[in-house]
Structure formats: C-alpha cells, structure tokens
C-alpha positions in Angstrom: 184.2 19.6 235.9 180.7 18.9 237.2 179.0 16.0 235.5 175.3 15.1 235.4 174.3 11.5 236.0 172.4 10.0 233.0 170.4 6.8 232.5 172.4 4.7 230.1 173.6 1.1 229.7 177.2 2.4 229.2 177.5 6.0 230.4 177.4 7.0 234.1 177.6 10.8 233.8 178.3 13.6 231.3 179.9 17.0 231.8 180.6 20.0 229.6 182.7 23.1 230.0 181.4 25.9 227.7 184.5 28.1 227.8 186.8 25.3 226.6 184.2 23.3 224.7 185.3 20.2 226.5 182.9 17.3 226.9 183.6 14.8 229.7 182.1 11.3 229.7 182.3 8.9 232.6 181.5 5.4 231.7 180.0 2.8 234.0 183.3 0.9 234.1 184.8 4.0 235.8 186.9 5.3 232.9 186.6 9.0 232.1 187.3 10.5 228.7 187.4 14.2 227.6 186.5 15.2 224.0 187.9 18.5 222.8 186.4 21.4 220.7 182.9 20.0 221.0 180.3 22.6 220.1 177.5 23.4 222.5 174.8 22.1 220.1 176.5 18.7 220.0 176.5 18.5 223.8 172.8 19.6 223.8 172.0 16.9 221.3 173.8 14.3 223.5 171.9 15.3 226.6 168.6 15.2 224.9 169.1 12.0 222.9 167.0 9.0 223.6 170.2 6.9 223.6 173.2 8.7 225.0 175.5 5.9 223.9 174.2 5.8 220.4 174.5 9.5 220.0 178.1 9.4 221.3 179.0 6.6 218.8 177.4 8.4 215.9 178.3 12.0 216.5 181.3 12.3 218.8 183.6 9.2 218.7 185.9 9.4 215.7 185.0 13.1 215.1 186.6 15.0 218.0 190.0 14.7 219.6 189.9 12.9 223.0 192.0 11.9 225.9 191.5 9.4 228.7 191.6 11.2 232.0 
C-alpha cells in the first residue's frame, strides 16, 4: 500500500486502500498498523485534520479493528 508522508509528532505516513477500506498508519518509531473497515470519509478527515495524531486518537483508535503489520 502506498503511504503519504505527513507532518506529525507521532505519525510518519498514512495510506488508504479504497477497495478494502483499510487504513495503514506508519508511526515515527517504525511500527505500522492497519485499521479495517474504515470509511473513506474517516480517512479524508484524518488527512485534512490539523492534528493527525489527535484525529487518530479521537476517531479511529478504539473504534476500528486493527492489526500490527
């Protein structure tokens, strides 16, 4: 999955696959997580948020199934 680099104190890059609705987050520490069944509008919100990390914590973590890659 192609990821786009972002400016964040915690997140290095973010990717999204529309066909599977899989969101992929690479953190600055090198760990990569995939979140499943994430709607496109949630990904769009994450990418346009002033704080990617805050949006992730408030709208994605604890809401969607995930797996460490």
